[in-house]
C-alpha positions as CSV (number, residue, x, y, z in Angstrom):
1,M,106.2,105.7,149.9
2,Q,109.3,107.7,149.2
3,S,110.2,108.2,145.5
4,L,113.7,108.5,144.0
5,N,114.8,109.1,140.4
6,T,118.1,108.2,138.9
7,T,119.8,107.5,135.5
8,L,121.4,104.2,136.7
9,L,120.3,101.8,139.4
10,I,122.5,98.9,140.3
11,I,121.3,95.9,142.4
12,G,124.2,94.3,144.2
13,G,127.4,95.9,145.7
14,G,129.9,93.1,145.0
15,P,132.9,93.6,142.7
16,G,130.7,93.9,139.7
17,G,128.2,96.3,141.1
18,Y,130.5,98.6,143.0
19,V,132.9,98.9,140.1
20,T,130.0,99.8,137.8
21,A,128.9,102.5,140.3
22,I,132.4,104.0,140.6
23,R,133.0,104.2,136.9
24,A,129.5,105.6,136.3
25,G,130.2,108.2,139.0
26,Q,133.4,109.1,137.3
27,L,131.5,109.6,134.0
28,G,129.0,111.9,135.7
29,I,126.0,109.4,135.6
30,S,123.5,109.8,138.4
31,T,123.8,106.5,140.2
32,I,122.1,104.6,143.0
33,L,123.5,101.3,144.3
34,V,121.4,98.9,146.4
35,E,123.1,96.3,148.7
36,G,121.3,94.2,151.3
37,Q,124.4,93.1,153.2
38,S,127.9,94.4,153.1
39,L,129.6,96.3,150.3
40,G,132.2,94.1,148.5
41,G,129.8,91.2,148.2
42,T,130.9,87.6,148.5
43,C,134.5,88.3,147.3
44,L,135.5,90.8,150.0
45,N,133.3,89.5,152.9
46,I,133.1,85.7,152.7
47,G,135.1,84.7,149.6
48,C,138.3,85.7,147.8
49,I,139.8,88.0,150.4
50,P,139.1,86.2,153.7
51,S,140.0,82.8,152.2
52,K,143.5,84.2,151.1
53,A,143.9,85.6,154.7
54,L,143.1,82.2,156.2
55,I,145.4,80.5,153.7
56,H,148.2,82.9,154.8
57,V,147.6,82.1,158.5
58,A,147.7,78.4,157.8
59,E,150.9,78.6,155.8
60,Q,152.7,80.6,158.5
61,F,151.6,78.2,161.2
62,H,152.5,75.2,159.1
63,Q,156.0,76.6,158.4
64,T,156.6,77.5,162.1
65,R,155.6,74.0,163.1
66,H,157.9,72.6,160.4
67,H,160.8,74.6,161.9
68,S,160.0,73.3,165.3
69,Q,160.6,69.8,164.1
70,H,163.3,69.5,161.4
71,S,164.3,72.6,159.4
72,T,166.8,72.3,156.6
73,L,167.2,76.1,156.8
74,G,168.8,76.0,160.2
75,I,165.9,77.7,162.0
76,S,164.9,76.2,165.3
77,V,161.8,77.3,167.3
78,A,159.6,75.9,170.0
79,A,156.4,74.1,168.9
80,P,153.8,76.9,168.0
81,T,150.3,77.3,169.4
82,L,147.4,78.9,167.5
83,D,144.8,81.3,168.8
84,I,142.3,81.0,165.9
85,S,140.1,83.8,167.4
86,K,143.1,86.2,166.9
87,S,143.6,85.0,163.4
88,V,139.9,85.6,162.6
89,E,140.2,89.1,164.1
90,W,143.1,89.9,161.8
91,K,141.2,88.6,158.8
92,D,138.1,90.6,159.8
93,G,140.4,93.7,160.1
94,I,141.5,93.3,156.4
95,V,137.9,92.8,155.3
96,D,136.8,95.9,157.3
97,R,139.5,98.1,155.7
98,L,138.6,97.0,152.2
99,T,134.8,97.4,152.6
100,T,135.3,100.8,154.2
101,G,137.5,101.7,151.3
102,V,134.8,100.7,148.8
103,A,132.3,102.9,150.7
104,A,134.7,105.8,150.6
105,L,135.2,105.4,146.8
106,L,131.5,105.3,146.2
107,K,131.0,108.4,148.3
108,K,133.9,110.2,146.5
109,N,132.2,109.5,143.2
110,K,128.8,110.7,144.4
111,V,127.1,107.3,144.2
112,Q,124.1,107.1,146.5
113,V,124.2,103.8,148.4
114,I,120.9,102.3,149.8
115,N,121.2,99.5,152.3
116,G,118.4,97.1,151.9
117,W,116.9,94.3,149.8
118,A,115.7,95.2,146.3
119,K,112.5,94.0,144.9
120,V,112.1,94.4,141.1
121,I,108.8,95.8,140.0
122,D,109.6,96.2,136.3
123,G,112.6,97.2,134.0
124,K,112.6,100.7,135.3
125,T,111.2,100.4,138.8
126,V,112.7,98.8,142.0
127,E,111.4,99.0,145.6
128,V,113.7,98.9,148.6
129,G,111.6,98.8,151.8
130,D,109.3,101.8,151.5
131,T,111.4,103.6,148.9
132,R,110.4,103.3,145.2
133,I,113.3,104.0,142.7
134,Q,112.7,104.9,139.0
135,C,115.7,104.5,136.7
136,E,116.5,104.7,133.0
137,H,119.1,101.9,133.1
138,L,119.1,98.9,135.4
139,V,122.2,96.8,136.2
140,L,121.6,93.4,137.8
141,A,124.7,92.3,139.8
142,T,123.4,90.0,142.5
143,G,126.3,87.5,142.3
144,S,126.1,83.9,143.2
145,T,125.5,81.6,146.2
146,S,126.9,78.3,147.3
147,V,125.2,75.2,145.9
148,N,123.6,73.3,148.8
149,L,123.1,69.5,148.8
150,P,119.6,68.7,150.1
151,I,121.0,65.5,151.8
152,L,123.5,67.8,153.7
153,P,121.6,70.8,155.0
154,I,123.9,73.5,156.4
155,G,123.7,73.7,160.2
156,G,125.6,72.3,163.2
157,P,128.5,70.2,162.1
158,I,127.6,70.8,158.4
159,I,129.1,74.0,157.2
160,S,129.6,76.0,154.0
161,S,132.6,78.1,153.0
162,T,131.1,81.0,154.9
163,E,131.3,79.3,158.3
164,A,134.7,77.7,157.3
165,L,136.1,81.3,157.0
166,A,135.1,82.3,160.5
167,P,136.0,79.3,162.7
168,K,135.5,79.5,166.4
169,S,138.0,76.6,166.7
170,V,139.8,74.2,164.4
171,P,138.0,70.8,164.3
172,K,140.0,67.7,165.0
173,R,138.6,66.1,161.8
174,L,137.1,67.8,158.7
175,V,135.6,66.1,155.7
176,V,135.4,68.3,152.6
177,V,132.7,67.4,150.1
178,G,133.9,68.6,146.7
179,G,137.4,68.5,145.2
180,G,137.1,71.8,143.3
181,Y,139.1,74.9,144.0
182,I,137.0,76.1,147.0
183,G,137.1,72.7,148.7
184,L,140.8,72.3,148.2
185,E,141.9,75.8,149.1
186,L,140.0,75.5,152.4
187,G,140.9,71.8,152.9
188,I,144.6,72.5,152.6
189,A,144.4,75.5,154.9
190,Y,142.6,73.5,157.6
191,R,145.1,70.6,157.2
192,K,147.9,73.1,157.8
193,L,146.1,74.5,160.9
194,G,146.2,71.0,162.4
195,A,142.9,69.3,161.3
196,E,142.8,65.8,159.9
197,V,141.3,66.4,156.5
198,S,139.6,64.1,154.0
199,V,138.2,65.2,150.6
200,V,135.3,63.4,148.9
201,E,135.0,63.9,145.2
202,A,132.5,62.2,142.8
203,Q,134.9,62.4,139.8
204,D,138.0,60.3,139.4
205,R,140.4,63.2,140.3
206,I,140.8,66.5,142.1
207,L,140.2,69.8,140.4
208,P,138.3,68.0,137.5
209,A,137.9,71.4,135.6
210,Y,141.7,71.4,135.0
211,D,143.8,68.9,133.0
212,A,145.6,66.0,134.8
213,E,149.1,67.1,134.1
214,L,148.4,70.5,135.7
215,T,146.8,69.1,138.8
216,Q,149.3,66.3,139.4
217,P,151.7,68.5,141.6
218,V,148.6,69.5,143.7
219,H,147.7,65.8,144.1
220,E,151.3,65.0,145.2
221,A,151.3,67.9,147.7
222,L,147.9,66.7,149.2
223,K,149.5,63.2,149.7
224,Q,152.5,64.8,151.4
225,L,150.3,66.9,153.7
226,G,148.4,63.8,154.7
227,V,145.1,64.8,153.2
228,K,143.0,61.7,152.5
229,L,141.3,61.6,149.1
230,Y,138.1,59.6,148.4
231,L,137.8,59.9,144.6
232,K,134.9,58.5,142.7
233,H,132.9,58.5,146.0
234,S,129.4,60.0,146.3
235,V,127.7,61.3,149.4
236,L,124.7,59.4,150.8
237,G,123.9,61.4,154.0
238,F,125.0,62.4,157.5
239,D,123.9,61.1,160.9
240,G,126.9,61.8,163.1
241,T,129.1,60.1,160.5
242,L,129.3,60.9,156.8
243,Q,128.0,58.1,154.7
244,V,129.6,57.8,151.2
245,R,129.3,55.2,148.4
246,D,132.7,53.9,147.1
247,P,133.3,53.0,143.4
248,N,132.2,49.4,144.1
249,G,128.8,50.5,145.5
250,D,129.7,49.7,149.1
251,T,128.9,52.2,151.9
252,L,131.6,53.8,154.0
253,N,131.1,55.7,157.2
254,L,133.6,58.6,157.7
255,E,134.0,59.7,161.2
256,T,134.3,63.5,161.4
257,D,133.6,66.6,163.5
258,Q,132.7,68.9,160.7
259,V,131.6,68.5,157.0
260,L,132.4,71.3,154.6
261,V,130.1,71.3,151.6
262,A,131.9,72.9,148.7
263,V,130.2,71.6,145.5
264,G,130.2,74.9,143.5
265,R,128.2,78.1,143.2
266,K,125.1,79.1,141.3
267,P,123.7,82.5,140.1
268,N,121.7,84.3,142.8
269,T,118.4,84.6,141.0
270,Q,116.1,84.2,144.0
271,G,114.5,86.6,146.5
272,W,114.4,89.9,144.5
273,N,111.6,89.3,142.1
274,L,113.6,88.7,139.0
275,E,110.6,86.9,137.6
276,A,108.9,90.2,137.0
277,L,111.3,90.9,134.1
278,N,110.7,87.6,132.4
279,L,114.3,87.7,130.9
280,D,115.8,85.1,128.6
281,M,117.9,82.6,130.6
282,N,121.0,80.6,129.8
283,G,120.6,77.6,132.0
284,S,120.5,79.0,135.6
285,A,122.1,82.3,134.6
286,I,120.7,85.3,132.8
287,K,121.4,85.4,129.1
288,I,123.5,88.3,128.0
289,D,125.1,89.6,124.7
290,S,128.6,90.9,124.2
291,R,127.6,94.2,125.9
292,C,126.1,92.4,128.9
293,Q,122.6,93.4,127.7
294,T,119.7,91.1,128.7
295,S,116.7,90.4,126.5
296,M,115.1,93.6,127.9
297,R,116.3,97.0,126.6
298,N,118.4,99.0,129.1
299,V,118.6,96.1,131.6
300,Y,122.1,94.6,132.0
301,A,123.4,91.6,133.9
302,I,127.0,91.3,135.0
303,G,129.2,89.0,137.0
304,D,128.2,85.6,138.4
305,L,124.5,86.2,137.7
306,S,125.4,86.0,134.0
307,G,127.1,82.6,134.4
308,E,130.6,81.2,134.0
309,P,133.4,82.1,134.5
310,M,132.3,83.2,137.9
311,L,135.3,85.4,138.7
312,A,135.4,88.7,140.5
313,H,137.8,90.2,137.9
314,R,135.4,89.3,135.1
315,A,132.5,91.0,136.9
316,M,134.7,94.2,137.5
317,A,135.6,94.4,133.8
318,Q,132.0,93.9,132.7
319,G,130.8,96.5,135.2
320,E,133.4,99.1,133.9
321,M,132.2,98.4,130.4
322,V,128.5,98.8,131.1
323,A,129.1,102.1,132.8
324,E,130.9,103.3,129.7
325,L,128.2,102.0,127.4
326,I,125.5,103.9,129.4
327,S,127.7,107.1,129.1
328,G,127.5,106.7,125.3
329,K,130.9,105.2,124.6
330,S,131.2,102.3,122.2
331,R,132.4,99.2,124.0
332,E,132.2,95.4,123.8
333,F,133.2,92.7,126.3
334,N,135.6,90.6,124.2
335,P,138.7,89.7,126.3
336,T,141.2,87.4,124.7
337,A,141.5,85.6,128.0
338,I,140.4,85.7,131.6
339,A,142.9,84.2,134.0
340,A,141.6,81.6,136.5
341,V,143.7,81.2,139.6
342,C,143.4,78.4,142.2
343,F,145.1,79.2,145.5
344,T,145.9,75.7,146.5
345,D,149.5,74.7,147.5
346,P,151.0,74.7,145.0
347,E,149.0,77.4,143.2
348,L,147.5,76.9,139.8
349,V,146.9,79.4,136.9
350,V,145.1,78.8,133.6
351,V,144.9,81.6,131.0
352,G,143.6,81.1,127.5
353,Q,143.5,77.7,125.8
354,T,144.8,74.5,127.2
355,P,146.5,72.0,124.9
356,D,143.2,70.0,124.8
357,E,141.0,73.0,124.1
358,A,143.3,74.2,121.3
359,K,143.2,70.7,119.7
360,A,139.4,70.6,120.1
361,V,139.0,73.8,118.0
362,G,141.3,72.3,115.3
363,L,144.5,74.3,116.1
364,D,147.9,72.7,115.4
365,C,149.9,73.8,118.4
366,I,153.3,73.6,119.9
367,V,153.0,72.8,123.6
368,S,156.1,73.3,125.8
369,S,156.8,73.2,129.6
370,F,159.6,74.4,131.7
371,P,160.0,72.9,135.2
372,F,160.5,75.0,138.3
373,A,163.1,72.3,139.4
374,A,165.4,74.0,137.0
375,N,164.6,77.5,138.3
376,G,167.0,79.1,140.8
377,R,164.4,81.3,142.5
378,A,162.1,78.3,143.0
379,M,164.9,76.5,144.8
380,T,165.6,79.4,147.1
381,L,161.9,79.3,148.0
382,E,162.1,75.6,148.8
383,S,159.7,75.0,146.0
384,K,160.8,72.8,143.1
385,S,157.5,71.3,142.1
386,G,155.5,72.5,139.1
387,F,156.1,74.1,135.8
388,V,155.1,76.8,133.3
389,R,153.4,75.6,130.1
390,V,152.9,77.5,126.9
391,V,150.5,76.7,124.0
392,A,151.3,78.4,120.7
393,R,150.1,78.0,117.1
394,R,152.6,76.0,115.0
395,D,152.1,78.1,111.9
396,N,152.8,81.7,113.2
397,H,153.9,81.1,116.8
398,V,151.1,83.3,118.2
399,I,150.5,82.2,121.9
400,V,147.0,81.0,122.6
401,G,147.4,79.8,126.2
402,W,149.5,79.7,129.3
403,Q,149.2,77.3,132.3
404,A,151.3,77.1,135.5
405,V,151.4,75.2,138.7
406,G,153.9,76.0,141.5
407,V,154.4,78.2,144.6
408,G,153.5,81.8,143.9
409,V,152.4,81.3,140.3
410,S,149.2,83.4,140.8
411,E,151.4,86.4,140.3
412,L,152.5,85.2,136.8
413,S,148.8,85.5,135.7
414,T,149.4,89.2,134.8
415,A,152.3,88.4,132.4
416,F,150.2,85.6,130.8
417,A,147.1,87.7,130.3
418,Q,149.1,90.6,128.9
419,S,150.9,88.5,126.4
420,L,147.6,87.0,125.1
421,E,145.9,90.4,124.9
422,M,148.8,91.9,123.0
423,G,148.9,89.0,120.6
424,A,152.5,88.0,121.5
425,R,154.4,85.3,119.7
426,L,156.9,82.9,121.2
427,E,159.7,85.1,119.8
428,D,158.3,88.1,121.7
429,I,158.5,86.3,125.1
430,G,161.7,84.5,124.3
431,G,163.4,87.8,123.2
432,T,162.3,89.7,126.3
433,I,165.0,89.9,129.0
434,H,163.4,88.5,132.2
435,A,164.9,89.5,135.5
436,H,167.1,87.0,137.4
437,P,166.5,85.3,139.8
438,T,162.7,85.2,139.5
439,L,160.0,82.6,138.9
440,G,159.1,84.6,135.8
441,E,162.2,83.3,134.1
442,A,160.3,80.0,133.6
443,V,157.9,82.0,131.4
444,Q,160.8,83.0,129.0
445,E,162.3,79.5,129.2
446,A,159.0,77.8,128.3
447,A,158.8,80.1,125.2
448,L,162.5,79.4,124.3
449,R,161.9,75.6,124.8
450,A,158.9,75.8,122.4
451,L,161.3,77.4,119.9
452,G,163.7,74.5,120.4
453,H,166.4,76.2,122.5
454,A,165.7,76.5,126.2
455,L,168.9,77.6,127.9
456,H,168.6,75.9,131.3
457,L,167.3,72.5,130.4
């Protein structure tokens, strides 16, 4: 058996793992990264990036078809056709460029990448095939996997998000099981690509993790698109049709060509001998402190493996911090807020505390919204639905949260997160000149409205 020695060993080459490795390399730490599949993990290969690519294809096709029927913009085109294999090829090209870029960055920073499946022996020893690696510091960054439903095993017409992102053809009918962000992002995309889409959700509304006021414009858009919603319905099984139980306890049979199971994700703790470390757990995730340290000295867990929020940007920030801790810097993972973005149509952003969350921790807050219907840029984008909402303390006007729903609001997440990290007050945002005409003006107007003097409402 071949033996290797290194200061830092990272298991998992997703956003968390590869960023840890790059930063460690920059800091001169001898680093080995082990990845069993492709660099970039779920996010680059079968998650964030390919889903946004498919959403873009779907939107372009949808708009073109719209112009072929009745365009208020004066654009007239023939009815479009779709070659989905070309779309997938374009998406794969983006993924390939990004994963190749990650490999180049790792090489540039002198990180040794070993392609293979890691097996943990103890807190300082990992085997990959017939190679044994000894390390001083071990970072666990194995990510998460889709939650499967035993009554709907993946295969044939039953697919997970992975298969949905590499379609050979667009099904005539698709039922999405799960009304969270993954199910809705893909459900909306498939509807725009021409499929008849239904969504089955056990709770009484879509996107149950967000408040009802915020999700209402998405609900309206789904109705307009012709997506059928089966709320408060639970799945019973599949035998050519999907059987679901309605709120009255009766059984419905939903005719469909494919069933997309999108009921969430869970930490990837299986298949690499994590048991050998006997770490303290936090539910199904590994328990960590504010420095991402586990219950074993010099063993760290980052990203989805360490639980919610399961977001690539959280994993990256944790990884960067861990590399700096190993190099001897003093750091702590204590962000004021981590933005959560949902790429439905319209998009949805939540940063910091919602009105309900602020109330729950006993804060007396001013809550104020500004509608995109009163924003000139939104009108020129044919997009008047949605709003920006600010939550600020009544006593000192310090902003504790931002939420927005509307076309393109994902890009406002940066302004929201920065204002919270910098401890901005309503007066800071209200007194900053925002460029016109932009969607960002709604951010300033929401702050001005909270102060009692919105200008355009």
